[in-house]
C-alpha positions, 0 to 999 in steps of 0.5 A: 121597429126601424120607425121607432129607431129612427125617431130615438135618433133623431132626437138624440141628435138635437139633444147634442145639438142643442148642447154644442151651439155656441154660448156666445157670438164671436165678434170681429177683431179689433180695428188694425188687428193682422194676424200672421196669414198661414201658407197653407201648401198644397201638393199638386196632384190634390185639388184646391182646398176651400177655406171658408170666408169667416175662418182664414187660416193663420199661423196664430190660428193653427198654433191655437188650435194645435194647443187646443186639440192636445188639452184634457180640460176639453173633457168633463175630468180633464183627462181626454182631448181630441188626440186621446182618440185620434192618436197620430201613430194611427193615422189619427185612429184610436189606437188600433180599438174598435170602439172609443171609451168615454171619459165616464167608461162609457163605450162608442158604438162607432169606429173612431174615424181618420183625421187626414185631409179633411179640408176637403170633406164636405161632411163629418161623422160617419153619417155626415151630420155635420156640414163643416169641420168648425161645426163637427169640433164642437160635438164630441167635447158635448158627447156624453159617451165621449168628452161629456163636458160642456162648452162653457166649463170648458170656456171657464177653464181656458179663460183661467189659464194664464196663456190661452188669453193671449193665444186667443188675442193673438188668433182672433183680436180679442182675449175673450175666449167662447166655444165659436173661436175654439172650434174655428182654431181647431178647424184650422189645425185640423186642415193643415194635416195634409197626407199626399206625399205616398208613393202613389203620389209620388208615381202620379208625380213622375218620383218613382215608379210602382212595382208590378204587385203594386201596378197590377192592384192598382189596375184592379182597384179601378177596373169592374168586377165580373169575368172579363166581357161579362155583362153585369145586370145592376140592381135598379136597372142599367149594366156594366161589363165585366173587367177582373177587377176589385171593384173599388174605385165607385166610391174610393175615387181616385181621380181627386186623389182623396179616395173618397166620393165623400157620398153615403153607401151601403157596402153589404155589411148587414141584412138588418141594420142594427146602426141606421147611419146616415137614415137616422140624420135624414129619416129617409129609408133610401139612406137606411144602413147607409154610412160615409165613405172613409178615405182610404189614405193611409189605411194601412195604419188606420184599422180596424175598418168599417163604421163599426170596426168590425174587420181586424185587418185589410184582408178581411176586407178584401174577402167581404168585397170579394164575397159581395156582401149582404143583400137589403133594401137599401144595398149600393147598385155598386155592391153587384155580387151579394147574390150567395151564388157569384163573387168577386172572384179574386184570385189569392194573387189578386187580393195581395196585388189590391193589398199591395196598392193600398200599402203604397197610399201609406205616408209615414212621415204623415203619422211622424210629422212634429208639425202634428205632435203634441205641443206640450203645456200652452205656451208663447212664442 
């Protein structure tokens, strides 16, 4: 049955990808075309961002991408935009809903991911099926349970607009619109959406100090689970020494400031899989039930949680990890306590301290930043 599910999922993805191929190749800009370079300011406590050589960031490209992100004409009936399922107030997730509703009333099966710090991403979607932002932004438009449109139709609508051809010419040197240019502009805009001025960041830069509960929560976040000094044998070999912690850091690595390892894990949600996750893309039995680690930045604003939005609040998430989750063939070795007789044994106080630290990752100015809000109808400078 699992093999059949994998084949069905893979076939569906191939069909989806065929609908996402650019409708025409992008031509280079004319001689003398010189858009304004975008000065992307990166916080000192985050790593450098790699910008694709074939899509340098420009003021004109970012501005165009912002218009496109909020334009409902990218959908079949011109009622939904990218922002419909990625609302600013909810850290660019879908307004607190478990699953998004497409233009045809179809209900999705995965929770809308937060759009934050995507410029450092190495793969996109819960299953990582897109290796670049430029490829990722093409897919929701043609997905039949999302915007359910075809890119040639979108291009025709944009080309007929009195302003868009000029905006594309300003950004790419040609007034002829195509899906490649649209994807590049959207990716440029998304790369500007950087969240790195939370209380955590200020502490890292020496501009603020944690409360005692936040500081203890940060320690627990980075500490191995299990009783202090306990030797814990990992599934498949190896061992660690317990530190009485919450065991979060393995996947939500704080070292680079991104709070995701950009990898795929089975975090013990189920013993049997109704969604194969990464396994549906690779066909590798080792990947069944694995999903991409989401960032924890602004996590207090982006509920519900997990790939299927099963947990309403962060307290439920903490309880899941405290209980150890469910054992399965692909459960991650970091989920050390899937034995029902053994848990992290976090006390109520420790749980509250972990929650206090997670709240310290919230940066409210990110979700209210006027540069990320709806710009209104397309218009020239």
